[in-house]
N, C-alpha and C positions, 0 to 999 in steps of 0.2 A: 685137405682132402675130405675130411669129415663134413665140413660145411657144404662142399659141392655135392656130396652124396646125399645129405639131408634134402638139399633143394631139388636135386634131380629126382629123388624118390617120391617127392611130394608134388612134382610138376603137374601131373594130370589133375590131382585133387585141387591144386591152387587154381588152375584154369577154370574148373567147374565152379569153384567157390566165387571167383570174381564175376563170372557170368551170372551167378545167382544174385550177386549183390545189385545188379541192374534191374532185378525184378521187384515185384510187389512186397516180398518179404524183407521183402526188404528187411589279435595283441599295437647431459648427458654427462654426463660426467659423473664419475663416482667420486665421492669425498675422500675415500681411502681404499687401499687394496683390500681384496677379499680372501684372506688367508684361510688355511684349513682349520678344522675344529680341534678343540681340546676336549679329551674325554671327560664326560660328566663324572663328578665325584660321587663315591658311593654314600649317598645320603638322601632320605626321603624328604628332608626339609626344603623350605623355600630356597631356590638357588637360581641363579641366572646362568644360562649356557653361554660361555664365552669362547673366544678363539685365540689362537697364537700362530705366529709365523713358524713354518715348519722347515724352512731351509735357510742356512747361512751361506752366502756366496763369498768365494775368495775374490780378492780384488783383481788378480791377475788373470787375464784371458790368454790362453796358449795360442801358439801360431796356428794351430789346426782349428781354431775357433771353438774350442771346447772350454768349459768352465767346471771347476770342481765345486760341488755342493755338499753341505753337511745337512743330512735329513734327521729329524727327531721323530722316533717311533712313540706310540702312545704311552709305552712303559718308560719313556725317558731315554731309552737307548739311542745312541747317535750312530748313523752309518754314513759313509762317504760314497758319493756318486760322481762320475765325470759325465757331463752332458754337452752335447753341441748346442750352441746358442740357436734359438728358433729363428726361422725366417718367415716373412710374410708373403702371401700370395699363393697362387696354385689352385688346382682343382682336385678335390677328392671324390673318387667315384667308387660306390659299392653297390652290392646287389641284395634283393630280398626275393622270396619265392612267390609272394602273392601281394596284392594291393587291396586294402579295405575300401578305399575311396571315401573314407570318412574323415572329417577334420575337426568337428566340434566335440570338445571333451565332455559335453553334457549328454551325449548320445552314444549309442553302440556300446562297446566294451570299455569305455572310459579313456583315461589318459594313455593306457597302454596301446590303444589302437593308433594313436598318432605319436610317434616317438618324438622325443623332446628336441626337435630341431627348431628352436624358436620358442616353444612354450617353456615357461619357467615356473618353478614351485618355490615354497618358502625355505625348504631344507633339501639340499641335493646330496648325492653320494660324494664323498671325498675322494676324488680321483687320485690324490697324491698318496693315498694309503694303498694303492693298487701296485701291480707289477712294474709299472713305469717308475714308481717311487719307492716307499718303504716296504712294499710287498707284504703288507699285513692282511690283505684280502686279495683274492684273484679277480674280483669283479668280472667273473666269467659267464654267469648265467643267473637263472631265477634263484638258484640256491643262495645268492648273496642277499637275498631279501631277509636280513637277519634281525634287523632292529638294534644293532649295536650303536650306542650313542656316539662312540668314538669314530664311527665310519661315516658320519654325517657332517656336512659343512653348511654354512649359511649361504643361501642364494638370494631370495627376495627378502628374507628376514635378516635383520641385524642382530637379534638376540631373542630368546624366549625365557620365560620364567614359569616354573610350576608353582603356583601360589598355595594350592591346597589339593585335596583329593579329587576335585572337580574343575579346577580352573587353570588354564594356560593363558599367559599374556605374551603376546607377540609384538616386537618392535620391528616395524618394517623399515627397510633400508631407504634412506632419503636419496633423491637424486636419480632414481631409477625411471626411465622414460620407455613408453611403448615405441617400438621401431617405426620409423617414417620412411615408407616407400613411396616416392613421388609418382610412381607408375600405378599405384593402387588407390582406387577410389575409397575403399574402406579405410585404408591407412591414412589417407589425406583427411578423412572425417575425424579420426582421433588426433591427428596433427602432432604426433610425437609428445603428447602431454605426459606429465609425471604420473607414475603409478602410486596409489595411495591405499591406506587401509580400507577405504570404502570400496575399492575395486576388488580387494580380497574377499570382503564380506559378501559382496554382490555375486562374485563368481562361486563362492562356496555354497551360498544359499541356493543358487541356481542348480548347481550339481546335486545337492541333497533333495531338492524338491522335484526333480524330473524322474518320472518312473522308469525311463529307459537308461538312466546313468548307471555307471559302474557301481558307484557308492550306494545309491538307492537299492539296487538289486542285491548287492553282495554284503551289505552291513545294515540289514533291516533292524537289528536289535541294538545297534551301536550308534544311532544317530545323535548328533549333538543337541544339547538342551538349548543353547542359544549362541549366537555369533554377533558381536557388537563392535563397532568402531568407536573407541573412546575419544580419540582425536585423529588427526590427519595420518599419523604413523603408528598408531597403537590399536591392537585388537584384543578383546577379551573373548576367549573361547571356552564355553562351559560344556562339559561332558558328563556322562554317568560316572559315578565314583570308580576310581582306579582304572580308567581306560585311557588316561592322557597319552601313555606310550603308544597305544594303538593308533590314536588320532595323530600323533606327531608323525608316525611313519606313514599311515595310509592317507592322510589328508595333507598335512604340511609337506610331506615328502612326495606326494603324488598328484595332487590336485592343482592344475595350472590356473593362472590368473589371466583373465581377458578383459577387454574394455566393454562396458555396457552399451556404448553408443552404437557399436556394430549390430548387436542383437536387437537393440530398439529400432534401428532403421531396416535391417534385412530380415529380422525374425530369428535368425540363428547364424551359426558359422559353418554350416554344412558345405556351402560352396567354397572351394578353396580360394577364390578371389577375395573372400571376406575374412580371411585368417589375419589377424593382427595380434602381434606378440611383443613382450618385452625382451626376448631372448636373443641369443647370438646370431640367428640366421632368420631371414624372411623368405617365405614361400613365393618364388617368382614365376613358376610355371609348373603346370601339371597336365599329364596326358594319362587318361584313365587306363589302367592296366598296363602302363609302360614305364612312366618315369615321374619323378618329381625333382625339380631344380630349385635350390636354395641359394640365396646370395647373402653376403656378409652384412650384418648390422654394424655400421661404423660407429654407432653410439652405445654399444652394449656396455653395461657398467662394470663387469668383472675384469680383474687383472690376473696375469699369470702369477700363481702363488710362488713359483720358483724364480721368476723374473718380473718382479712386481712393477717394474717400469714399463712393461708391455701390456697393452690392452688386448684382451681376447676378443674374437677368435683370430687365428692366424690365416685361415684359408679363405679365399675369396668366394669360391663357388663349390657347392655340394651337389652331386648328382646321385640320386637313388634310383636304380634301375630295377625293374621287375623282370626277373629272369626265372620262370618256373622250372625250366629244364636243367637238370644237373650238368649235362654235357655242355650245354650252352654257357652256363656259369664258369665251368672249368676253362673252356676256350677263352672266355673273356679275361680270366686271370692270367692264363698262359700268355696272352698277347698284350698284357698291360692295360687292357680296357677297364679293368677294375683293380683296385689296390689290395684287397683282402678278401678272404673267403673261409668259411668253415667246411671242413672235409671229414669224411670218415677216415679211419685209420688206413684202409686199403688205398684210398685215393691220395692220402697225404704222403704215404711212402713212395708211391709211384710218381707223384708230382715233384717231390724233392729230388728223385733221381734225375729227372729230366730238366730240373730248373734248380741247380744247386745254390744259386744265389738267394733263393726264397727263404724267408725266416718262418719259423713255426713254433708253436707252443701247444702242449697238450692240456686240455681242459676236461674237468669231470662233467659227465652228463648226470643222469639220474639212474639209480638202481631200478631195474624193471621188476614188476610184480604180476602174478597171476592172482587175482583177488576175487573172492566170492561173497555173496551176500550172506550175512549171518542173522539177518532178521527174519528169515524164512525157516521155521523149524523142520520143515519137510526135506531140506537139502542135507545131504550127508555131512557137510562140514558146518552145518547150520548154527544151532544155538551156541553162542560164544562160550558159555559156562559149562556145556555138556561134555563130560569126559570122553564119550565116543566120538564126538564131533572133533575134539582136540586130537584124538588119534588120527582121525582122517586128515586133518590139516597137517599134522606131522608127517604122515604118510606121503602126502603130495609133495612135500619138500624132499624127502628121502628118495623119491622116485626119479628125480631129475639129477643128472651128472653135471653140476654147476661148474666144476673145474674143467670138464671136457668142453663145455660151452666157451669158456675163457680161452682155452688153448686153441681150439679149432675154428669156432664161429667168430670169435673176436680177435684171433691172431695174437693172443696174450695182451691185448689192449683193454683190459677190464679188471675190476677189483672183485674178489670173491665176496668179501663181506663189507656192507655199507649200510647197516641197520642199527637203530633207527636213523642214524645220522651218517653222512658220508665222511670218508677219511681224507678231508681236505683241510687246508690251513684255516679256513673260517670256522671249522668246527673243532679246533684244537682245544682239548680239555673237556669236551663234551662227548665226542666220539670215544669208544673204547675198543681196543683190538679184540678180535674173536677169542684169542687165547686167555682172556681175563674172565670169560664166562664159564659157567658150569658145563659139564660134558653134554648134558641134554640139549643145551643150546648149540654147542659146537657141532653136535651130530647133525643138526639141521642143514648144515653146509657140506655134508659128506654124502656120497652116492652109496645108498644101501637099499637096493630094490627088494631084496629078500625080506629085510625087516619091514619095508613098506607094505609088502603083501601081508606079513604077520599082523601089523597094526590094523590093516583094513579088515582082516578076518576077525580080530578082537572086537572091532567096532561094529560088526554085523554085516559085513560086505565081503564074504569069502570069494565071490565071483566078480567083485569090483562093481561099478556103476557107470552110468552115463552122466556127463556134465557138459553143459552148453556154455561156451565162451563167445560173447558177442564183440566183434571187432570191426574196425574200418579195413579197407583193402590194403592199406600200408603195413598192416600187422600180419598178413597171411603167411609169409615165410617164417616169421618168428613163432606164430601159433602152431605151424606144422611141426616144428622141432619139439615144442612142448608135447604135442599130440603123440609123437613118436616115443618119447620117454614114458609118458603116462600109460600108453597102450601096453607097455611091457609088464605093468603091475595090475593090469585089468581095468584101468580107468579109461573109458572111451570118451575122448574129448571131441565133442561136436562143435565144429567151427562154423559160426553164424556170421557171414560177412554182410555188413550194412554199408549203405551210402554214407559218406562223411557227414552230410547234413543230418540224416536220420540218427547216425551214431552220437553226434553232438546232442541232439535232443534226448536220447536215451540216457546219456551220462549227465544231463543237466540237472536242474534243481530237484526234479522228481526222482532221479535215479531209477528209472523204470525198466532197465535191463533185466531179463529173467533170472540169470543165475551168476555168471562170471563176466569179468572184462580183464583185459591186459592194461596195465597202467604204469605209472611211475611212482616211486616212494614220495609221497606228498610232504614228508618232513624235510626232504631235501629242497624241494621247490619253495616252500613257504614256512620256514620253521617258526616265524613269529605268530603265525595263525594256527599252527598244529592242526592243519586241515585233514589229516589222515586219522586223527584219534578223537574227533568230536562228532558225535552221531548226527548233529544238525548241520555239519559242514557238507557242502555239496560234493566235495571230493573225498569224502569218507565212503569209499565204494564198498567197504565191508560192513557198513553200518555198525562200526566198532565204538564201544563206549566202556570206559573203566574208571573206577574212583581214583586210581593213581594218576592216570593221564589227565583227568579233569582237575584234579588238585594242582598238578603241574602247570596246566594252562592258566588256572586262576592265580597262581603264585607268580608266574612269569609276567602277567598283565600288571601285577602290582609294581614291577621294578623296570618294565620296559622303558627305555631312553632315560632311566634314572640311575641304574646300577647294573652294568653288564654282567658282573660276576654273580650276582643273585639270579639274573635271568639264566645264565649258564647253568648254575646249580639246579634250577627248577627243571631244565631240559634234561640234565644228566639223570634226574630221578626217575624218568620213565624207561631207562634203557632195559633193565631187567624184566619188568613187566611186559614190555612190548614184545620181547623175544620169547618169553615163556607162554604167552597167550597164543603166539603164532597166528596172527591175524591174516596172513597172506602167504603165498608161495614166494619166497625171497630169492630173487635171481640177481645175477651179476650186474655190476655198474660199469657200463662201457665208458671208454674215453673217446673224444673226438679231438680234432686238431684244428687250430686256427692258423692259417698261413697268410703271409703278407709280404709285399715287396719292400725292400730296405728303404726306399724313399718315403714310405709312410712312417714318420718319426713320432715317437713317444706313444705309440699305441700299446704294444706289448700284450695284446689279448684282452684288454679291459673293454669287454663288449656290453656290459649291463651295469651301469653305475648308479646306484641308489635303489629306489623302490620300483623295480620293474621299468627302468628307463633304458631300453635296449639299444639305443642309438646315441647315447650321450657323449660318446668318445670324441665326437666331432668338435666339442667345444674346446679341447686342449691340444689336439694333435697339429702337426704342421707337415707340409709336403716339401721335400728337398728336390726341387724342380731341376736343379743342375745335375744331381745324381741321376735322376730319371732320365734325362736327356743323354747323359754319358753312357747309360745302360742301353740306349737305343730305343727308348720308348717315348 
């Protein structure tokens, strides 16, 4: 009821703000199976990354076509799972809300803009560690971009070695070939030839030298020193001291390999017809703003880690539909036109009632924040180290009834405390419960409007002040709720709505918004980069910087992809400082739901596997076409 009242009370204001937003104020043959990774040992010494088989299969298959598997977790613990034997064939259809129309990974936003349906990297996420397997990570969102060595598997690489503080040596998997689609002129040009170390060097150098590429734009101080092919299958990759882990994740884990012949003939791979890849699917058709159709690469090198006699992928056709409208997406799911969909908690509850056969899983989103610039001393919350500014930041937190937001706005589907890390399995041992912190920290998550007024008075604002929050139109409802709370303690939150394109520019590299923005906790999204606590990071919207967080970032970089325990220790070290400085208004972390039809097998919610590879689940899943038909679809 409270949520309805909030939205109704702010309806006239929202309409006027959206109207104002329109004005000027305006992501063949393989020689041996590709099992999952073994976690890197805790040693900075020279060591080769190796793999082990993670599943032992019983010899007997039951009458219902299921098999018992014994899976081994990274800590050596064994668990048993009963799985149905996969079947080949079928079509998997899913939807996205928008279409970039970009296909060349050296342009635009980088590999994230073209999900990994076909593109391959050296190190991929280990899907077997997710909810369909050992459940050591939920592989549910950008928060999984953790840099844990044990969560990676070999893809195009067969192994790697960290030789010293500056050198990584990769061994490329032999027998990997670019996919050959006889209907594609670009594919026929490459003619299904073998992928070699020279292809990796060429692809990576192209990415690093293109001013429009993701890596060029986002890692300006972390570029490699040199990239060399030592022989047909060996690469020497030199970086600045103690940044090997970052490059293993950001480059080996994210930068796809493409054939040079296509670019040499056509200039680039911006045209979808020129996309040639070594991965499990080939792009067969594209309708701008409508759909992409992929077909199976029959010569893909990888085998099923649980059924190593089976070559991946299982599915024949992938259809990726662009459905911007939420009601259209839900109708497509309800009628079986798409196999899965992410829903809000309200929609998930309603959908489950009307479709009891649907499966669903709850996944963590990001804790939301109201964050203001601390680099402008004239702003009330301004200088980070000013005692009065700290009182203002504390007051803003105490003015908002966060538990009421959870109960009424989110219907109980949110976590009160998720800072600086979320309370999910991926951050086990790094996250600390709120009860373990001093009272002054615990108080920040309590509703104390009278104390908020007192703190504002002590800070020199007995009558409050005005604060401008710049937002896109999608955040109007949420901002109205914050305005309502803050107004009760004398803070007039002025909501400045901007066009999405303008908003993107304001929150871009220059961070040119005047005072405040609504954001997500960046330590959830990209822990490995600690983007919310480094002043030079684009996403540090508070312009926050602290010796403790800087030291943690430097320490974590020493051990990334070498020693997961030491990385976790570095991340834990920022907990107290982060909360005591009060760099933002810390708001609840909502949950969303992933729902899917039971004929989509082995998915279990693993939607983002590896380094921001948001559609990689298609590599491992299979469609039970018989079940789908029996259900009337």
